C-alpha positions as a Markdown table, in Angstrom:
| # | Residue | x | y | z |
|---|---|---|---|---|
| 1 | Met | 7.9 | -14.2 | 0.2 |
| 2 | Glu | 8.3 | -17.4 | -1.8 |
| 3 | Asn | 7.0 | -17.4 | -5.4 |
| 4 | Ile | 3.3 | -18.0 | -5.5 |
| 5 | Thr | 0.6 | -18.4 | -8.1 |
| 6 | Pro | -3.2 | -17.7 | -8.0 |
| 7 | Gln | -5.0 | -20.4 | -6.1 |
| 8 | Leu | -8.8 | -20.9 | -5.8 |
| 9 | Thr | -10.3 | -22.9 | -2.9 |
| 10 | Leu | -13.7 | -23.5 | -1.3 |
| 11 | Asp | -12.6 | -24.8 | 2.1 |
| 12 | Thr | -10.6 | -22.0 | 3.8 |
| 13 | Ala | -11.5 | -20.4 | 7.1 |
| 14 | Pro | -13.3 | -17.1 | 6.6 |
| 15 | Ala | -11.4 | -13.9 | 7.0 |
| 16 | Val | -12.6 | -10.9 | 9.1 |
| 17 | Pro | -13.1 | -7.8 | 6.8 |
| 18 | Thr | -12.4 | -4.3 | 8.2 |
| 19 | Leu | -14.7 | -1.5 | 7.2 |
| 20 | Thr | -14.4 | 2.3 | 7.6 |
| 21 | Leu | -16.7 | 5.2 | 7.2 |
| 22 | Asp | -14.1 | 7.9 | 7.1 |
| 23 | Ala | -14.7 | 10.3 | 4.2 |
| 24 | Glu | -12.8 | 13.2 | 2.8 |
| 25 | Ala | -14.5 | 16.6 | 2.1 |
| 26 | Ala | -16.3 | 16.6 | -1.2 |
| 27 | Glu | -14.7 | 18.3 | -4.1 |
| 28 | Pro | -16.2 | 19.8 | -7.3 |
| 29 | Ala | -17.5 | 17.1 | -9.7 |
| 30 | Lys | -15.0 | 15.7 | -12.1 |
| 31 | Pro | -15.5 | 14.1 | -15.5 |
| 32 | Glu | -16.9 | 10.6 | -15.1 |
| 33 | Val | -14.6 | 7.7 | -15.7 |
| 34 | Glu | -15.8 | 4.6 | -17.5 |
| 35 | Pro | -16.0 | 1.8 | -14.9 |
| 36 | Glu | -13.8 | -1.2 | -15.5 |
| 37 | Ile | -15.7 | -4.4 | -16.4 |
| 38 | Leu | -14.3 | -7.7 | -15.3 |
| 39 | Ser | -13.7 | -10.0 | -18.3 |
| 40 | Glu | -12.0 | -13.2 | -18.9 |
| 41 | Ala | -10.3 | -11.6 | -21.9 |
| 42 | Asn | -7.5 | -10.5 | -19.6 |
| 43 | Leu | -6.9 | -14.1 | -18.5 |
| 44 | Thr | -4.6 | -16.6 | -20.1 |
| 45 | Pro | -6.2 | -19.8 | -21.6 |
| 46 | Glu | -5.0 | -21.8 | -18.7 |
| 47 | Glu | -6.5 | -19.3 | -16.2 |
| 48 | Gln | -9.8 | -19.3 | -18.2 |
| 49 | Lys | -9.9 | -23.0 | -17.9 |
| 50 | Val | -9.4 | -22.8 | -14.1 |
| 51 | Val | -12.2 | -20.3 | -13.8 |
| 52 | Asn | -14.6 | -22.5 | -15.9 |
| 53 | Asp | -13.7 | -25.7 | -14.0 |
| 54 | Phe | -14.0 | -23.9 | -10.7 |
| 55 | Ala | -17.4 | -22.4 | -11.5 |
| 56 | Gly | -18.7 | -25.9 | -12.0 |
| 57 | Gln | -17.6 | -26.9 | -8.5 |
| 58 | Ile | -19.5 | -24.1 | -6.8 |
| 59 | Asp | -22.6 | -25.2 | -4.9 |
| 60 | Leu | -24.9 | -22.3 | -4.0 |
| 61 | Thr | -27.0 | -24.5 | -1.7 |
| 62 | Asn | -23.9 | -25.1 | 0.5 |
| 63 | Ser | -24.1 | -22.2 | 3.0 |
| 64 | Thr | -20.7 | -22.9 | 4.5 |
| 65 | Gln | -19.0 | -23.0 | 1.1 |
| 66 | Ile | -20.6 | -19.7 | 0.1 |
| 67 | Leu | -19.6 | -18.1 | 3.4 |
| 68 | Gln | -16.0 | -19.1 | 2.9 |
| 69 | Tyr | -15.9 | -18.4 | -0.8 |
| 70 | Gly | -12.8 | -16.4 | -1.6 |
| 71 | Ala | -11.9 | -16.0 | 2.1 |
| 72 | Ala | -8.4 | -17.3 | 1.5 |
| 73 | Ser | -7.5 | -14.5 | -0.9 |
| 74 | Gln | -9.3 | -11.9 | 1.3 |
| 75 | Lys | -7.1 | -13.0 | 4.2 |
| 76 | Lys | -4.0 | -12.8 | 2.1 |
| 77 | Val | -4.8 | -9.3 | 1.1 |
| 78 | Ala | -5.6 | -8.3 | 4.7 |
| 79 | Asp | -2.3 | -9.9 | 6.0 |
| 80 | Phe | -0.4 | -8.3 | 3.1 |
| 81 | Ser | -1.8 | -4.8 | 3.9 |
| 82 | Gly | -0.8 | -5.3 | 7.5 |
| 83 | Ala | 2.8 | -6.3 | 6.4 |
| 84 | Ala | 3.0 | -3.2 | 4.2 |
| 85 | Leu | 1.8 | -1.0 | 7.1 |
| 86 | Glu | 4.3 | -2.5 | 9.5 |
| 87 | Asn | 7.0 | -1.8 | 7.0 |
| 88 | Ile | 6.0 | 1.9 | 7.0 |
| 89 | Arg | 5.6 | 2.0 | 10.8 |
| 90 | Thr | 9.0 | 0.5 | 11.6 |
| 91 | Lys | 11.0 | 2.6 | 9.1 |
| 92 | Asp | 12.5 | 5.5 | 11.0 |
| 93 | Leu | 13.5 | 7.8 | 8.1 |
| 94 | Gly | 13.7 | 10.6 | 10.7 |
| 95 | Glu | 16.7 | 8.9 | 12.2 |
| 96 | Ile | 18.6 | 9.1 | 8.9 |
| 97 | Gly | 17.7 | 12.8 | 8.7 |
| 98 | Asp | 19.1 | 13.3 | 12.3 |
| 99 | Met | 22.3 | 11.6 | 11.2 |
| 100 | Leu | 22.7 | 13.9 | 8.2 |
| 101 | Thr | 22.1 | 16.8 | 10.5 |
| 102 | Asn | 24.7 | 15.6 | 13.0 |
| 103 | Leu | 27.2 | 15.2 | 10.1 |
| 104 | Val | 26.6 | 18.8 | 9.1 |
| 105 | Gly | 26.9 | 19.9 | 12.7 |
| 106 | Thr | 30.2 | 18.1 | 13.2 |
| 107 | Leu | 31.7 | 19.8 | 10.2 |
| 108 | Lys | 30.3 | 23.1 | 11.2 |
| 109 | Asp | 31.7 | 22.8 | 14.8 |
| 110 | Phe | 35.1 | 22.0 | 13.5 |
| 111 | Asp | 35.1 | 25.0 | 11.2 |
| 112 | Ala | 33.7 | 27.2 | 13.9 |
| 113 | Glu | 36.4 | 26.3 | 16.4 |
| 114 | Glu | 39.0 | 27.1 | 13.8 |
| 115 | Glu | 37.5 | 30.4 | 13.0 |
| 116 | Gln | 38.1 | 31.4 | 16.6 |
| 117 | Ser | 41.8 | 30.8 | 15.7 |
| 118 | Lys | 41.4 | 33.0 | 12.6 |
| 119 | Gly | 40.3 | 30.3 | 10.2 |
| 120 | Ile | 41.3 | 26.8 | 9.3 |
| 121 | Phe | 44.8 | 27.8 | 8.5 |
| 122 | Gly | 45.0 | 30.6 | 11.1 |
| 123 | Phe | 47.2 | 28.6 | 13.4 |
| 124 | Phe | 49.6 | 27.4 | 10.8 |
| 125 | Lys | 52.5 | 28.8 | 12.8 |
| 126 | Lys | 55.9 | 27.5 | 13.5 |
| 127 | Thr | 55.1 | 26.4 | 17.1 |
| 128 | Ala | 54.7 | 22.7 | 17.7 |
| 129 | Asn | 51.9 | 23.0 | 20.3 |
| 130 | Gln | 49.6 | 24.8 | 17.8 |
| 131 | Leu | 50.1 | 22.1 | 15.1 |
| 132 | Asp | 49.4 | 19.4 | 17.7 |
| 133 | Ser | 46.2 | 21.1 | 18.7 |
| 134 | Phe | 45.0 | 21.3 | 15.1 |
| 135 | Lys | 45.8 | 17.6 | 14.6 |
| 136 | Ala | 43.9 | 16.7 | 17.8 |
| 137 | Lys | 40.8 | 18.6 | 16.7 |
| 138 | Tyr | 41.0 | 17.0 | 13.3 |
| 139 | Ala | 41.3 | 13.5 | 14.9 |
| 140 | Lys | 38.2 | 14.1 | 17.1 |
| 141 | Ala | 36.1 | 15.4 | 14.2 |
| 142 | Glu | 37.2 | 12.5 | 12.0 |
| 143 | Thr | 36.2 | 10.0 | 14.6 |
| 144 | Asn | 32.7 | 11.4 | 14.9 |
| 145 | Val | 32.4 | 11.6 | 11.1 |
| 146 | Asp | 33.5 | 7.9 | 10.8 |
| 147 | Lys | 30.9 | 6.8 | 13.3 |
| 148 | Ile | 28.1 | 8.7 | 11.4 |
| 149 | Glu | 29.4 | 7.3 | 8.1 |
| 150 | Ala | 29.2 | 3.7 | 9.4 |
| 151 | Met | 25.7 | 4.2 | 10.7 |
| 152 | Leu | 24.6 | 5.8 | 7.4 |
| 153 | Gln | 26.1 | 2.8 | 5.5 |
| 154 | Asp | 24.1 | 0.4 | 7.6 |
| 155 | His | 20.9 | 2.3 | 6.9 |
| 156 | Gln | 21.7 | 2.4 | 3.2 |
| 157 | Val | 22.1 | -1.4 | 3.1 |
| 158 | Gln | 18.8 | -1.8 | 4.9 |
| 159 | Leu | 17.0 | 0.6 | 2.6 |
| 160 | Leu | 18.4 | -1.3 | -0.4 |
| 161 | Lys | 17.1 | -4.6 | 1.1 |
| 162 | Asp | 13.7 | -3.0 | 1.7 |
| 163 | Ile | 13.5 | -1.8 | -1.9 |
| 164 | Ala | 14.2 | -5.4 | -3.1 |
| 165 | Met | 11.6 | -6.7 | -0.6 |
| 166 | Leu | 9.0 | -4.2 | -1.8 |
| 167 | Asp | 9.6 | -5.4 | -5.4 |
| 168 | Lys | 8.7 | -8.9 | -4.2 |
| 169 | Met | 5.6 | -7.6 | -2.3 |
| 170 | Tyr | 4.5 | -5.9 | -5.5 |
| 171 | Glu | 4.7 | -9.2 | -7.4 |
| 172 | Met | 2.8 | -10.9 | -4.6 |
| 173 | Asn | 0.1 | -8.3 | -4.7 |
| 174 | Leu | -0.4 | -8.9 | -8.4 |
| 175 | Val | -0.9 | -12.6 | -7.7 |
| 176 | Tyr | -3.5 | -11.8 | -5.0 |
| 177 | Phe | -5.2 | -9.4 | -7.4 |
| 178 | Lys | -5.4 | -12.2 | -10.1 |
| 179 | Glu | -6.7 | -14.7 | -7.6 |
| 180 | Leu | -9.6 | -12.3 | -6.5 |
| 181 | Thr | -10.3 | -11.6 | -10.2 |
| 182 | Met | -10.6 | -15.3 | -10.9 |
| 183 | Tyr | -12.8 | -15.9 | -7.8 |
| 184 | Ile | -15.2 | -13.1 | -8.9 |
| 185 | Leu | -15.3 | -14.3 | -12.6 |
| 186 | Ala | -16.0 | -17.9 | -11.5 |
| 187 | Gly | -18.6 | -16.8 | -9.1 |
| 188 | Lys | -20.4 | -14.6 | -11.6 |
| 189 | Lys | -20.4 | -17.3 | -14.2 |
| 190 | Lys | -22.0 | -19.7 | -11.7 |
| 191 | Leu | -24.5 | -17.2 | -10.5 |
| 192 | Ala | -25.5 | -16.3 | -14.1 |
| 193 | Asp | -25.9 | -20.0 | -14.9 |
| 194 | Val | -28.1 | -20.7 | -11.8 |
| 195 | Arg | -30.3 | -17.7 | -12.5 |
| 196 | Ala | -30.7 | -18.5 | -16.1 |
| 197 | Asn | -31.3 | -22.3 | -15.8 |
| 198 | Glu | -32.0 | -23.7 | -12.3 |
| 199 | Leu | -34.0 | -20.9 | -10.8 |
| 200 | Pro | -36.5 | -20.6 | -13.8 |
| 201 | Lys | -37.0 | -24.3 | -13.6 |
| 202 | Leu | -37.9 | -24.2 | -10.0 |
| 203 | Val | -40.2 | -21.2 | -10.5 |
| 204 | Ala | -42.0 | -23.0 | -13.3 |
| 205 | Lys | -42.3 | -26.1 | -11.2 |
| 206 | Ala | -43.8 | -24.1 | -8.4 |
| 207 | Gln | -46.3 | -22.4 | -10.7 |
| 208 | Ser | -47.2 | -25.7 | -12.3 |
| 209 | Ser | -47.7 | -27.8 | -9.1 |
| 210 | Gly | -49.0 | -25.0 | -6.8 |
| 211 | Leu | -47.3 | -26.8 | -3.9 |
| 212 | Pro | -45.9 | -24.6 | -1.1 |
| 213 | Glu | -42.8 | -26.7 | -0.8 |
| 214 | Asp | -42.0 | -26.1 | -4.5 |
| 215 | Ala | -42.5 | -22.3 | -4.1 |
| 216 | Gln | -40.3 | -22.4 | -1.0 |
| 217 | Ala | -37.6 | -24.2 | -2.9 |
| 218 | Ala | -37.6 | -21.5 | -5.6 |
| 219 | Lys | -37.6 | -18.8 | -3.0 |
| 220 | Asp | -34.7 | -20.4 | -1.1 |
| 221 | Leu | -32.6 | -20.7 | -4.3 |
| 222 | Asp | -33.3 | -17.0 | -5.1 |
| 223 | Asp | -32.2 | -16.0 | -1.6 |
| 224 | Met | -29.0 | -18.1 | -2.0 |
| 225 | Cys | -28.3 | -16.3 | -5.3 |
| 226 | Thr | -28.7 | -12.9 | -3.5 |
| 227 | Arg | -26.4 | -13.9 | -0.7 |
| 228 | Phe | -23.8 | -15.2 | -3.1 |
| 229 | Glu | -24.1 | -11.9 | -5.1 |
| 230 | Lys | -23.3 | -10.0 | -1.9 |
| 231 | Lys | -20.3 | -12.3 | -1.3 |
| 232 | Leu | -19.0 | -11.5 | -4.8 |
| 233 | Phe | -19.4 | -7.8 | -4.1 |
| 234 | Asp | -17.3 | -8.2 | -0.9 |
| 235 | Leu | -14.6 | -9.9 | -3.0 |
| 236 | Glu | -14.7 | -6.9 | -5.4 |
| 237 | Leu | -14.1 | -4.5 | -2.5 |
| 238 | Thr | -11.1 | -6.6 | -1.4 |
| 239 | Arg | -9.9 | -6.6 | -5.0 |
| 240 | Asn | -10.1 | -2.8 | -5.1 |
| 241 | Ile | -7.9 | -2.7 | -1.9 |
| 242 | Ser | -5.4 | -4.9 | -3.8 |
| 243 | Val | -5.5 | -2.4 | -6.7 |
| 244 | Gln | -4.7 | 0.5 | -4.3 |
| 245 | Met | -1.8 | -1.4 | -2.8 |
| 246 | Ser | 0.3 | -1.3 | -5.9 |
| 247 | Pro | 0.8 | 2.5 | -6.1 |
| 248 | Gln | 1.2 | 2.5 | -2.3 |
| 249 | Ile | 4.1 | 0.1 | -2.6 |
| 250 | Arg | 5.7 | 2.1 | -5.3 |
| 251 | Leu | 5.4 | 5.3 | -3.2 |
| 252 | Ile | 7.2 | 3.6 | -0.3 |
| 253 | Gln | 9.9 | 2.3 | -2.7 |
| 254 | Ser | 10.3 | 5.9 | -4.0 |
| 255 | Asn | 10.8 | 7.2 | -0.5 |
| 256 | Asp | 13.4 | 4.5 | 0.3 |
| 257 | Thr | 15.2 | 5.1 | -3.0 |
| 258 | Met | 15.5 | 8.9 | -2.4 |
| 259 | Met | 16.8 | 8.4 | 1.1 |
| 260 | Ala | 19.4 | 5.9 | -0.2 |
| 261 | Glu | 20.5 | 8.4 | -2.8 |
| 262 | Lys | 20.9 | 11.1 | -0.2 |
| 263 | Ile | 23.0 | 8.8 | 2.0 |
| 264 | Gln | 25.1 | 7.9 | -1.1 |
| 265 | Thr | 25.8 | 11.5 | -1.8 |
| 266 | Ser | 27.0 | 12.1 | 1.8 |
| 267 | Ile | 29.2 | 9.0 | 1.7 |
| 268 | Val | 30.9 | 9.5 | -1.7 |
| 269 | Asn | 31.0 | 13.3 | -1.8 |
| 270 | Thr | 30.6 | 15.1 | 1.5 |
| 271 | Ile | 32.8 | 13.0 | 3.8 |
| 272 | Pro | 35.7 | 12.4 | 1.4 |
| 273 | Leu | 35.7 | 16.1 | 0.4 |
| 274 | Trp | 36.0 | 17.1 | 4.0 |
| 275 | Lys | 38.7 | 14.6 | 4.8 |
| 276 | Ser | 40.6 | 15.6 | 1.7 |
| 277 | Gln | 40.5 | 19.2 | 2.7 |
| 278 | Met | 41.7 | 18.4 | 6.2 |
| 279 | Val | 44.5 | 16.2 | 5.0 |
| 280 | Leu | 45.5 | 19.0 | 2.6 |
| 281 | Ala | 45.5 | 21.5 | 5.5 |
| 282 | Leu | 47.7 | 19.2 | 7.6 |
| 283 | Gly | 50.1 | 18.9 | 4.7 |
| 284 | Leu | 50.3 | 22.6 | 4.2 |
| 285 | Ala | 51.1 | 23.0 | 7.9 |
| 286 | His | 54.5 | 21.7 | 7.0 |
| 287 | Ser | 54.9 | 23.7 | 3.9 |
| 288 | Gln | 57.2 | 26.7 | 3.6 |
| 289 | Gln | 54.8 | 28.5 | 1.3 |
| 290 | Ala | 53.3 | 30.4 | 4.2 |
| 291 | Ile | 51.3 | 33.3 | 2.8 |
| 292 | Glu | 50.5 | 32.2 | -0.8 |
| 293 | Ala | 49.7 | 28.6 | 0.1 |
| 294 | Gln | 47.6 | 29.6 | 3.1 |
| 295 | Arg | 45.5 | 32.0 | 1.0 |
| 296 | Ala | 45.0 | 29.6 | -1.9 |
| 297 | Val | 44.1 | 26.6 | 0.2 |
| 298 | Ser | 41.9 | 28.7 | 2.5 |
| 299 | Asp | 39.9 | 30.1 | -0.4 |
| 300 | Met | 39.4 | 26.7 | -1.9 |
| 301 | Thr | 38.5 | 25.1 | 1.4 |
| 302 | Asn | 36.0 | 27.8 | 2.3 |
| 303 | Glu | 34.4 | 27.5 | -1.2 |
| 304 | Leu | 34.1 | 23.7 | -1.0 |
| 305 | Leu | 32.8 | 23.8 | 2.5 |
| 306 | Arg | 30.1 | 26.4 | 1.5 |
| 307 | Lys | 29.1 | 24.2 | -1.5 |
| 308 | Asn | 29.1 | 21.1 | 0.7 |
| 309 | Ala | 27.0 | 22.9 | 3.4 |
| 310 | Ala | 24.5 | 24.0 | 0.7 |
| 311 | Ala | 24.3 | 20.5 | -0.8 |
| 312 | Leu | 23.7 | 19.0 | 2.7 |
| 313 | Lys | 21.1 | 21.6 | 3.4 |
| 314 | Gln | 19.3 | 20.8 | 0.2 |
| 315 | Gly | 19.6 | 17.1 | 0.8 |
| 316 | Thr | 18.3 | 17.3 | 4.4 |
| 317 | Ile | 15.3 | 19.5 | 3.4 |
| 318 | Ala | 14.4 | 17.1 | 0.5 |
| 319 | Ala | 14.7 | 14.1 | 2.8 |
| 320 | Ala | 12.5 | 15.8 | 5.5 |
| 321 | Lys | 9.9 | 16.7 | 2.8 |
| 322 | Glu | 9.8 | 13.1 | 1.5 |
| 323 | Ser | 9.5 | 11.7 | 5.1 |
| 324 | Glu | 6.5 | 14.0 | 5.7 |
| 325 | Arg | 4.8 | 13.2 | 2.4 |
| 326 | Gly | 1.7 | 11.1 | 2.6 |
| 327 | Ile | 1.7 | 7.6 | 1.0 |
| 328 | Val | -1.9 | 7.9 | -0.3 |
| 329 | Asp | -3.0 | 10.5 | -2.8 |
| 330 | Ile | -6.3 | 12.4 | -2.2 |
| 331 | Glu | -7.6 | 11.0 | -5.5 |
| 332 | Thr | -7.2 | 7.5 | -4.2 |
| 333 | Leu | -9.2 | 8.3 | -1.0 |
| 334 | Gln | -11.9 | 10.0 | -3.1 |
| 335 | Gln | -12.2 | 6.9 | -5.3 |
| 336 | Thr | -12.4 | 4.7 | -2.2 |
| 337 | Asn | -15.1 | 7.0 | -0.8 |
| 338 | Arg | -17.1 | 6.9 | -4.0 |
| 339 | Ser | -16.9 | 3.2 | -4.1 |
| 340 | Leu | -18.2 | 3.0 | -0.5 |
| 341 | Ile | -21.1 | 5.4 | -1.2 |
| 342 | Glu | -22.1 | 3.3 | -4.2 |
| 343 | Thr | -22.0 | 0.2 | -2.0 |
| 344 | Leu | -24.3 | 1.8 | 0.5 |
| 345 | Asp | -26.7 | 2.9 | -2.2 |
| 346 | Glu | -26.8 | -0.6 | -3.6 |
| 347 | Val | -27.5 | -2.1 | -0.2 |
| 348 | Val | -30.4 | 0.4 | 0.4 |
| 349 | Lys | -31.8 | -0.5 | -3.1 |
| 350 | Ile | -31.6 | -4.2 | -2.3 |
| 351 | Gln | -33.3 | -3.8 | 1.0 |
| 352 | Lys | -36.0 | -1.7 | -0.6 |
| 353 | Asp | -36.6 | -4.3 | -3.2 |
| 354 | Gly | -36.8 | -7.0 | -0.5 |
| 355 | Arg | -39.4 | -5.0 | 1.5 |
| 356 | Glu | -41.5 | -4.6 | -1.7 |
| 357 | Lys | -41.3 | -8.3 | -2.4 |
| 358 | Arg | -42.3 | -9.2 | 1.1 |
| 359 | Ala | -45.2 | -6.8 | 1.0 |
| 360 | Ala | -46.4 | -8.4 | -2.3 |
| 361 | Ala | -45.9 | -11.8 | -0.8 |
| 362 | Glu | -48.0 | -10.9 | 2.2 |
| 363 | Thr | -50.8 | -9.7 | 0.0 |
| 364 | Glu | -50.6 | -12.8 | -2.1 |
| 365 | Leu | -50.8 | -15.0 | 1.1 |
| 366 | Gly | -53.9 | -13.1 | 2.2 |
| 367 | Arg | -55.5 | -13.7 | -1.2 |
| 368 | Ile | -54.6 | -17.4 | -1.1 |
| 369 | Glu | -56.1 | -17.7 | 2.4 |
| 370 | Gly | -59.3 | -16.0 | 1.3 |
| 371 | Glu | -59.7 | -18.3 | -1.6 |
| 372 | Leu | -59.2 | -21.3 | 0.7 |
| 373 | Lys | -61.8 | -20.0 | 3.1 |
| 374 | Ala | -64.3 | -19.3 | 0.3 |
| 375 | Lys | -63.8 | -22.8 | -1.1 |
| 376 | Leu | -64.3 | -24.4 | 2.4 |
| 377 | Leu | -67.5 | -22.4 | 2.9 |
| 378 | Glu | -68.7 | -23.4 | -0.6 |
| 379 | Ile | -68.1 | -27.1 | 0.3 |
| 380 | Ala | -69.8 | -26.7 | 3.6 |
| 381 | Arg | -73.0 | -25.5 | 1.9 |
């Protein structure tokens, strides 16, 4: 996760894209949103210079170069998406919820056992064996709570590390996004230049000379422009994936932060409160203020334990809800689905145009052949 900057290259091994046809149920139409148009205006002067210089290095006649164009950034985004997915898959937030549940259970069990002896202070009698029994139960409960506390602290440290790591991943994703944007802008600049200058020259040359090889050269360059245009569209799809990764990362961070806060609440509030109440109970066992002290401390302890149980219940429910919450909003999936449908429509249109052009070309070839035969017959006469 070292610091990186956008890098453009023409000689990287191609990445393997992954496509999906999964679609969500259609919803009522919503107001149209103005599509974002890529522009160099969002680039710094240095980045604009990189784009202009890089556009001049692109060779549309080099099939290998065009095939690998932008593949480095596509692979980075693919690997990056895999890393983010692995981070989600390996994070066992349910284990933290189980620990909080066990903590509540330990405190409840201790209280329940004491209720059988008429409450926490019910056995504050003058016999030594009853006091020893209370101390033993407290020691057992304290040991279990200490173990749970240590495990929760370990998870909290890991969550804080993950939050910092996700910040770095967010920054890296911004760099990948900028790289893809620069690749696309450079490619479009080169494509526009070829179609505005080189292609018209070849077409004019073919029309002027009438030679088949000149016509073929113009056709080849036009095909290369079409293939490169498809490649740029693939890069735009990858760029859209990078755009979606940013809110996904923040959602994961939000989940981690909420869980870390719940753990912090248990460590700094719940556990010390319980221990302080138990220490107070042990101190009062040696007190001579039998009835009044017992009633006051019992009321306070019961109230605090009820509040603590309510807080733990709320925290556990909130943690469970956050654990079950999806990391991708339905709106994001709808946007992805719309983009895919638009892609398919564009492909169908391109294929239709191709068929029409081929049909026209076949007709033209027939006419040319007829003219040639007529000329040969005229000469033969």
